[in-house]
Backbone as CSV, one residue per row, in Angstrom:
resi,resn,N_x,N_y,N_z,CA_x,CA_y,CA_z,C_x,C_y,C_z
1,MET,0.857,-1.197,0.000,0.000,0.000,0.000,0.887,1.239,0.000
2,SER,0.642,2.155,-0.933,1.489,3.334,-1.047,1.172,4.338,0.053
3,ASP,2.146,5.179,0.351,1.941,6.198,1.364,0.911,7.205,0.880
4,SER,0.160,7.762,1.823,-0.804,8.798,1.478,-0.054,10.085,1.150
5,PRO,-0.708,11.024,0.413,-0.062,12.311,0.111,0.392,13.040,1.365
6,GLY,-0.426,12.914,2.442,-0.059,13.602,3.681,1.200,13.040,4.292
7,MET,1.337,11.719,4.279,2.529,11.077,4.826,3.764,11.436,4.006
8,ALA,3.609,11.465,2.689,4.731,11.813,1.816,5.178,13.249,2.040
9,ALA,4.194,14.120,2.211,4.520,15.524,2.451,5.227,15.700,3.785
10,GLY,4.760,14.925,4.791,5.399,15.013,6.105,6.825,14.524,6.073
11,ALA,7.076,13.434,5.342,8.436,12.906,5.225,9.340,13.896,4.513
12,ALA,8.807,14.536,3.457,9.597,15.525,2.719,9.928,16.714,3.608
13,SER,8.956,17.111,4.426,9.178,18.236,5.338,10.257,17.910,6.356
14,ARG,10.241,16.683,6.875,11.265,16.281,7.852,12.650,16.232,7.204
15,ARG,12.694,15.789,5.950,13.987,15.752,5.245,14.535,17.164,5.075
16,GLU,13.652,18.094,4.736,14.097,19.478,4.563,14.564,20.077,5.885
17,GLU,13.859,19.739,6.961,14.268,20.221,8.285,15.635,19.667,8.664
18,ARG,15.841,18.376,8.383,17.114,17.744,8.698,18.245,18.354,7.873
19,LYS,17.962,18.627,6.616,18.973,19.258,5.757,19.327,20.647,6.279
20,ALA,18.310,21.396,6.690,18.563,22.736,7.227,19.366,22.660,8.524
21,GLU,19.053,21.686,9.369,19.790,21.508,10.625,21.243,21.130,10.359
22,ASN,21.467,20.223,9.426,22.835,19.804,9.107,23.647,20.961,8.553
23,ARG,23.022,21.735,7.672,23.731,22.884,7.105,24.075,23.890,8.197
24,ALA,23.142,24.123,9.113,23.382,25.062,10.213,24.522,24.564,11.106
25,LYS,24.581,23.251,11.348,25.673,22.695,12.153,27.027,22.935,11.474
26,LEU,27.081,22.707,10.181,28.330,22.904,9.438,28.732,24.374,9.422
27,MET,27.761,25.250,9.264,28.056,26.687,9.249,28.595,27.139,10.611
28,ALA,27.979,26.653,11.694,28.424,27.025,13.034,29.828,26.507,13.305
29,ALA,30.095,25.282,12.908,31.434,24.717,13.099,32.457,25.451,12.256
30,ALA,32.089,25.806,11.026,33.004,26.531,10.141,33.348,27.890,10.730
31,LEU,32.380,28.538,11.344,32.621,29.842,11.966,33.722,29.740,13.011
32,THR,33.643,28.726,13.861,34.654,28.531,14.899,36.019,28.207,14.296
33,VAL,36.040,27.322,13.329,37.304,26.906,12.715,37.978,28.076,12.002
34,PHE,37.226,28.850,11.228,37.812,29.964,10.490,38.291,31.069,11.431
35,ALA,37.574,31.252,12.546,37.997,32.256,13.523,39.300,31.838,14.200
36,GLU,39.461,30.537,14.449,40.653,30.055,15.152,41.851,29.849,14.230
37,LYS,41.617,29.351,13.021,42.719,28.960,12.143,42.889,29.841,10.915
38,GLY,41.821,30.507,10.500,41.875,31.215,9.235,41.559,30.269,8.091
39,LEU,41.213,30.837,6.962,40.814,30.012,5.819,41.959,29.143,5.322
40,GLY,43.154,29.689,5.267,44.282,28.962,4.700,44.600,27.673,5.431
41,ALA,44.593,27.703,6.754,44.979,26.530,7.547,43.823,25.572,7.798
42,ALA,42.601,26.039,7.629,41.440,25.203,7.922,41.236,24.153,6.839
43,THR,40.561,23.059,7.218,40.207,22.019,6.262,38.737,21.657,6.452
44,ALA,38.176,21.001,5.448,36.799,20.536,5.566,36.675,19.546,6.714
45,ARG,37.710,18.735,6.914,37.690,17.758,8.005,37.623,18.470,9.359
46,ASP,38.349,19.585,9.504,38.283,20.350,10.749,36.850,20.777,11.032
47,ILE,36.176,21.213,9.994,34.800,21.689,10.150,33.882,20.560,10.577
48,VAL,33.986,19.422,9.927,33.115,18.289,10.250,33.372,17.785,11.666
49,ARG,34.623,17.860,12.121,34.950,17.413,13.482,34.177,18.200,14.539
50,GLY,33.786,19.398,14.186,33.034,20.221,15.126,31.552,19.917,15.144
51,THR,31.139,18.872,14.437,29.733,18.473,14.400,29.611,16.985,14.753
52,ASP,28.385,16.506,14.756,28.150,15.076,14.952,27.844,14.389,13.625
53,LEU,28.276,15.014,12.517,27.968,14.506,11.185,29.117,13.671,10.631
54,ALA,28.803,12.827,9.670,29.835,12.052,8.988,30.610,12.952,8.042
55,THR,31.874,12.598,7.791,32.743,13.434,6.970,32.137,13.719,5.600
56,GLY,31.585,12.698,4.974,31.044,12.889,3.633,29.851,13.809,3.571
57,THR,29.201,14.039,4.719,28.018,14.902,4.748,28.354,16.321,4.309
58,PHE,29.565,16.747,4.603,29.975,18.113,4.247,29.721,18.389,2.774
59,TYR,30.056,17.429,1.934,29.996,17.638,0.488,28.579,17.537,-0.066
60,ASN,27.622,17.224,0.780,26.226,17.300,0.363,25.724,18.740,0.380
61,TYR,26.480,19.619,1.062,26.035,20.996,1.240,26.997,22.025,0.658
62,PHE,28.277,21.688,0.648,29.285,22.642,0.169,30.302,21.931,-0.714
63,ARG,30.805,22.658,-1.711,31.810,22.072,-2.608,33.142,21.888,-1.902
64,ASP,33.526,22.892,-1.109,34.821,22.873,-0.431,34.789,23.905,0.690
65,LYS,35.917,24.093,1.364,35.943,25.033,2.490,35.710,26.463,2.029
66,GLU,36.164,26.794,0.800,35.953,28.137,0.276,34.468,28.422,0.086
67,ASP,33.715,27.383,-0.276,32.283,27.539,-0.500,31.559,27.871,0.799
68,VAL,31.865,27.171,1.883,31.213,27.457,3.155,31.701,28.791,3.714
69,PHE,32.960,29.132,3.467,33.502,30.423,3.895,32.713,31.556,3.244
70,ARG,32.492,31.451,1.943,31.758,32.487,1.233,30.308,32.558,1.711
71,ALA,29.702,31.393,1.986,28.326,31.373,2.480,28.208,32.107,3.811
72,LEU,29.182,31.904,4.693,29.190,32.613,5.975,29.234,34.124,5.780
73,LEU,30.127,34.569,4.924,30.304,36.002,4.723,29.102,36.625,4.027
74,GLU,28.543,35.915,3.059,27.398,36.458,2.337,26.182,36.593,3.243
75,GLU,25.928,35.583,4.082,24.781,35.658,4.980,24.962,36.762,6.016
76,SER,26.181,36.915,6.502,26.462,37.990,7.447,26.293,39.348,6.785
77,SER,26.788,39.470,5.563,26.685,40.732,4.835,25.233,41.121,4.603
78,GLU,24.389,40.153,4.292,22.979,40.437,4.045,22.305,40.995,5.294
79,ARG,22.616,40.411,6.454,22.018,40.895,7.702,22.497,42.309,8.012
80,THR,23.790,42.531,7.855,24.360,43.843,8.167,23.820,44.903,7.229
81,ARG,23.697,44.565,5.949,23.200,45.519,4.955,21.776,45.960,5.289
82,ALA,20.950,45.022,5.693,19.559,45.351,5.997,19.467,46.343,7.148
83,VAL,20.248,46.114,8.189,20.237,47.009,9.346,20.810,48.370,8.972
84,ALA,21.910,48.367,8.222,22.574,49.615,7.857,21.676,50.500,7.002
85,ARG,20.973,49.902,6.040,20.108,50.692,5.157,18.953,51.311,5.943
86,GLU,18.426,50.572,6.900,17.318,51.101,7.702,17.746,52.362,8.442
87,VAL,18.980,52.352,8.956,19.494,53.522,9.671,19.760,54.666,8.696
88,ARG,20.431,54.368,7.578,20.829,55.418,6.644,19.643,56.133,6.005
89,LEU,18.542,55.421,5.820,17.388,55.994,5.131,16.337,56.544,6.084
90,ASN,16.658,56.616,7.355,15.748,57.198,8.340,15.898,58.723,8.314
91,LEU,15.114,59.361,7.484,15.243,60.802,7.291,14.647,61.608,8.437
92,ASP,14.077,60.922,9.437,13.617,61.635,10.635,14.802,62.050,11.509
93,LEU,15.971,61.452,11.232,17.184,61.787,11.975,18.002,62.812,11.207
94,THR,18.798,63.590,11.926,19.726,64.500,11.264,20.849,63.685,10.618
95,LEU,21.604,64.318,9.751,22.726,63.621,9.104,23.691,63.085,10.158
96,GLU,24.047,63.911,11.122,24.992,63.469,12.150,24.429,62.298,12.939
97,GLU,23.133,62.331,13.234,22.512,61.229,13.976,22.524,59.950,13.152
98,ARG,22.260,60.066,11.852,22.272,58.886,10.980,23.658,58.261,10.930
99,VAL,24.662,59.120,10.752,26.031,58.617,10.650,26.452,57.965,11.961
100,GLU,26.197,58.653,13.064,26.637,58.115,14.360,25.884,56.832,14.710
101,LEU,24.584,56.784,14.443,23.808,55.579,14.736,24.256,54.425,13.840
102,GLY,24.634,54.747,12.600,25.130,53.705,11.700,26.397,53.062,12.228
103,PHE,27.359,53.892,12.639,28.598,53.352,13.208,28.317,52.606,14.510
104,LEU,27.468,53.188,15.357,27.149,52.567,16.646,26.539,51.181,16.437
105,THR,25.605,51.081,15.505,24.951,49.801,15.231,25.958,48.775,14.726
106,TYR,26.840,49.198,13.835,27.854,48.294,13.284,28.782,47.781,14.376
107,PHE,29.226,48.684,15.252,30.135,48.283,16.330,29.436,47.353,17.319
108,GLU,28.176,47.619,17.613,27.440,46.746,18.527,27.267,45.352,17.923
109,MET,27.016,45.282,16.621,26.888,43.984,15.958,28.216,43.230,15.996
110,ALA,29.320,43.966,15.848,30.636,43.333,15.915,30.871,42.747,17.305
111,LEU,30.478,43.485,18.342,30.654,42.997,19.709,29.764,41.791,20.002
112,GLU,28.553,41.823,19.482,27.618,40.723,19.720,28.007,39.461,18.953
113,ASN,28.780,39.629,17.895,29.186,38.499,17.055,30.709,38.473,16.935
114,ARG,31.371,38.411,18.083,32.831,38.488,18.109,33.489,37.401,17.252
115,GLU,32.950,36.185,17.319,33.561,35.090,16.580,33.471,35.348,15.075
116,LEU,32.316,35.829,14.629,32.163,36.136,13.212,33.098,37.273,12.806
117,PHE,33.191,38.297,13.647,34.063,39.409,13.308,35.521,38.970,13.294
118,GLU,35.858,38.018,14.143,37.221,37.487,14.133,37.505,36.792,12.810
119,VAL,36.487,36.160,12.215,36.653,35.569,10.887,36.986,36.663,9.885
120,PHE,36.275,37.773,9.946,36.559,38.906,9.062,37.977,39.411,9.276
121,ARG,38.360,39.589,10.543,39.671,40.161,10.834,40.793,39.227,10.390
122,ARG,40.693,37.958,10.768,41.750,37.000,10.472,41.895,36.753,8.976
123,ASN,40.805,36.878,8.251,40.817,36.568,6.823,40.624,37.816,5.960
124,SER,41.010,38.967,6.487,40.762,40.224,5.772,41.456,40.266,4.413
125,GLY,42.629,39.638,4.297,43.329,39.635,3.022,42.571,38.867,1.957
126,VAL,42.031,37.715,2.347,41.236,36.906,1.420,39.985,37.655,1.013
127,ILE,39.332,38.283,1.986,38.093,39.008,1.721,38.345,40.191,0.799
128,ALA,39.416,40.927,1.063,39.722,42.102,0.259,40.026,41.751,-1.188
129,SER,40.542,40.544,-1.430,40.900,40.145,-2.793,39.687,39.738,-3.623
130,ASP,38.529,39.582,-2.981,37.308,39.196,-3.689,36.459,40.432,-3.928
131,ASP,36.555,40.993,-5.130,35.862,42.240,-5.427,34.347,42.099,-5.416
132,ASN,33.847,40.880,-5.647,32.409,40.692,-5.769,31.709,40.462,-4.435
133,LEU,32.467,40.105,-3.401,31.853,39.689,-2.150,31.029,40.802,-1.515
134,PHE,31.603,41.996,-1.418,30.897,43.094,-0.770,30.461,44.175,-1.753
135,GLU,30.495,43.837,-3.033,30.047,44.792,-4.043,28.606,45.240,-3.817
136,PRO,27.668,44.329,-3.473,26.290,44.781,-3.214,26.210,45.786,-2.066
137,ALA,26.968,45.548,-0.995,26.928,46.457,0.156,27.473,47.832,-0.217
138,ILE,28.588,47.868,-0.935,29.160,49.143,-1.355,28.214,49.839,-2.324
139,GLY,27.598,49.064,-3.232,26.656,49.647,-4.176,25.469,50.287,-3.477
140,GLU,24.926,49.613,-2.461,23.812,50.176,-1.705,24.242,51.420,-0.944
141,LEU,25.439,51.400,-0.403,25.944,52.566,0.322,26.074,53.762,-0.621
142,ILE,26.573,53.527,-1.827,26.697,54.612,-2.802,25.315,55.171,-3.149
143,GLU,24.330,54.279,-3.334,22.965,54.722,-3.623,22.417,55.603,-2.498
144,ASP,22.634,55.183,-1.264,22.107,55.933,-0.126,22.826,57.274,0.030
145,LEU,24.124,57.274,-0.229,24.863,58.540,-0.182,24.367,59.479,-1.280
146,GLY,23.983,58.900,-2.409,23.403,59.707,-3.477,22.106,60.363,-3.032
147,GLU,21.311,59.628,-2.231,20.080,60.204,-1.674,20.414,61.362,-0.747
148,TRP,21.436,61.197,0.049,21.858,62.280,0.943,22.317,63.495,0.135
149,GLU,23.059,63.226,-0.916,23.564,64.308,-1.754,22.405,65.052,-2.417
150,ALA,21.435,64.298,-2.942,20.286,64.907,-3.613,19.458,65.748,-2.642
151,ALA,19.413,65.322,-1.371,18.657,66.057,-0.364,19.427,67.254,0.186
152,GLY,20.685,67.402,-0.244,21.504,68.516,0.238,22.154,68.261,1.577
153,ASP,22.127,67.006,2.046,22.724,66.681,3.342,24.250,66.665,3.276
154,ILE,24.792,66.259,2.136,26.241,66.267,1.938,26.542,66.959,0.615
155,PRO,27.732,67.573,0.493,28.096,68.240,-0.765,28.423,67.225,-1.855
156,ARG,28.562,67.698,-3.066,28.899,66.828,-4.182,30.381,66.458,-4.113
157,ILE,30.650,65.188,-3.841,32.018,64.671,-3.844,31.981,63.280,-4.469
158,ASP,33.132,62.654,-4.604,33.204,61.329,-5.209,32.585,60.306,-4.251
159,LEU,31.413,59.805,-4.603,30.687,58.909,-3.692,31.326,57.532,-3.600
160,GLU,32.013,57.098,-4.652,32.699,55.805,-4.576,33.840,55.868,-3.570
161,TYR,34.612,56.949,-3.611,35.666,57.128,-2.610,35.058,57.193,-1.214
162,LEU,33.973,57.950,-1.096,33.359,58.143,0.221,32.834,56.823,0.781
163,ALA,32.148,56.031,-0.037,31.613,54.747,0.421,32.732,53.808,0.851
164,THR,33.812,53.776,0.080,34.951,52.919,0.420,35.604,53.379,1.723
165,ALA,35.685,54.696,1.899,36.278,55.245,3.126,35.434,54.891,4.351
166,ILE,34.113,54.973,4.220,33.225,54.640,5.335,33.390,53.171,5.727
167,ALA,33.398,52.295,4.722,33.531,50.858,5.003,34.872,50.555,5.660
168,GLY,35.941,51.140,5.136,37.265,50.887,5.699,37.412,51.439,7.105
169,LEU,36.899,52.652,7.318,36.981,53.267,8.639,36.241,52.422,9.672
170,GLY,35.024,52.001,9.341,34.242,51.206,10.275,34.932,49.896,10.627
171,PHE,35.452,49.212,9.610,36.087,47.919,9.858,37.341,48.058,10.712
172,GLN,38.197,49.007,10.374,39.458,49.156,11.106,39.228,49.596,12.549
173,ILE,38.304,50.512,12.755,38.006,50.953,14.122,37.372,49.816,14.923
174,ALA,36.501,49.038,14.287,35.882,47.907,14.984,36.934,46.891,15.415
175,THR,37.914,46.645,14.556,38.986,45.710,14.889,39.747,46.167,16.129
176,HIS,40.052,47.464,16.178,40.755,48.010,17.341,39.842,48.021,18.566
177,LEU,38.574,48.347,18.346,37.613,48.448,19.439,37.480,47.137,20.201
178,LEU,37.440,46.034,19.473,37.240,44.736,20.107,38.428,44.299,20.945
179,SER,39.576,44.939,20.749,40.755,44.589,21.542,40.825,45.403,22.834
180,ARG,39.941,46.374,22.986,39.933,47.202,24.183,39.099,46.555,25.290
181,ASP,39.461,46.847,26.522,38.734,46.308,27.657,38.530,47.425,28.690
182,PRO,37.315,47.955,28.806,36.117,47.578,28.038,36.079,48.324,26.704
183,PRO,35.361,47.802,25.718,35.241,48.492,24.430,34.331,49.712,24.563
184,ASP,34.801,50.861,24.104,34.033,52.109,24.184,33.275,52.310,22.873
185,VAL,32.115,51.668,22.754,31.347,51.719,21.516,30.883,53.141,21.206
186,GLU,30.352,53.825,22.204,29.860,55.185,21.978,30.991,56.121,21.571
187,GLY,32.130,55.987,22.246,33.265,56.842,21.914,33.777,56.594,20.505
188,ALA,33.811,55.327,20.109,34.266,54.984,18.763,33.313,55.526,17.712
189,ALA,32.001,55.406,17.950,31.012,55.905,16.994,31.089,57.424,16.875
190,SER,31.279,58.091,18.008,31.399,59.548,18.002,32.652,59.984,17.244
191,PHE,33.767,59.307,17.497,35.014,59.634,16.796,34.845,59.479,15.289
192,CYS,34.305,58.351,14.866,34.154,58.083,13.429,33.229,59.105,12.771
193,THR,32.171,59.473,13.466,31.219,60.437,12.917,31.883,61.781,12.669
194,ARG,32.587,62.279,13.657,33.216,63.584,13.519,34.381,63.545,12.525
195,PHE,35.102,62.466,12.529,36.203,62.296,11.582,35.659,62.291,10.151
196,LEU,34.580,61.543,9.942,34.020,61.425,8.599,33.399,62.734,8.124
197,LEU,32.557,63.335,8.946,31.897,64.564,8.529,32.891,65.703,8.346
198,GLY,33.914,65.742,9.205,34.964,66.747,9.023,35.721,66.528,7.735
199,GLY,35.981,65.265,7.407,36.675,64.956,6.165,35.864,65.323,4.943
200,ILE,34.549,65.074,4.993,33.675,65.434,3.865,33.714,66.934,3.633
201,ARG,33.622,67.703,4.707,33.667,69.169,4.568,34.999,69.629,3.986
202,ALA,36.092,69.025,4.458,37.413,69.418,3.978,37.574,69.114,2.489
203,VAL,37.100,67.956,2.048,37.193,67.584,0.630,36.356,68.530,-0.210
204,ALA,35.148,68.857,0.257,34.284,69.759,-0.489,34.881,71.157,-0.598
205,GLU,35.467,71.636,0.482,36.102,72.958,0.470,37.287,72.998,-0.468
206,ALA,38.104,71.950,-0.449,39.254,71.900,-1.337,38.803,71.850,-2.802
207,ARG,37.747,71.127,-3.058,37.211,71.029,-4.429,36.694,72.385,-4.893
208,ALA,36.009,73.103,-3.997,35.487,74.427,-4.342,36.617,75.411,-4.622
209,GLU,37.641,75.344,-3.797,38.794,76.243,-3.995,39.494,75.954,-5.315
210,SER,39.608,74.681,-5.647,40.253,74.296,-6.908,39.441,74.785,-8.110
211,ALA,38.113,74.674,-7.995,37.253,75.106,-9.100,37.303,76.624,-9.250
212,ALA,37.379,77.344,-8.117,37.425,78.804,-8.167,38.753,79.309,-8.702
213,GLY,39.830,78.526,-8.429,41.157,78.942,-8.874,41.391,78.662,-10.332
């Protein structure tokens, strides 16, 4: 006697749940391994050892260690981008409030996810060499800065340079911040805000002087 449609659907649902659980286990183990060893020294076997799964199970979900590494970074980037855009596009806040809240939120996320941020820090060279990995985030940042420019919140300057500077400043300060005891999140956000806004004004003034001369 064949299984009923309901039984078949239930079995399929359980298989999907099990697949999702296995993938989550591998991702969690990979996070720990990459934070401790870095991508270069890590192996797929190291990742599987951190789970209760069989070695061959890894290859049901990922091609190799680089594949799971990229999956970790992409999923993290998607979460961060969503939060960052919500802050940047909140026009009920002043420009300074938006900038400071953006940095503050980023630093708090870094503190709450120290192991993940350690993956970023330890593997920064690998990440920097992949132009496509954070291209969506930089592209969204440029779009949002364009909105600020159109609204008159910031002067006309090179938005690609500005977006890259914001990303680099946030990452480098966060790296230093996490090594402090205790980490001064508010102080770091305030510093970055004033440093950035002062720099924007200085670039705009220099550009105006050059055009006038």
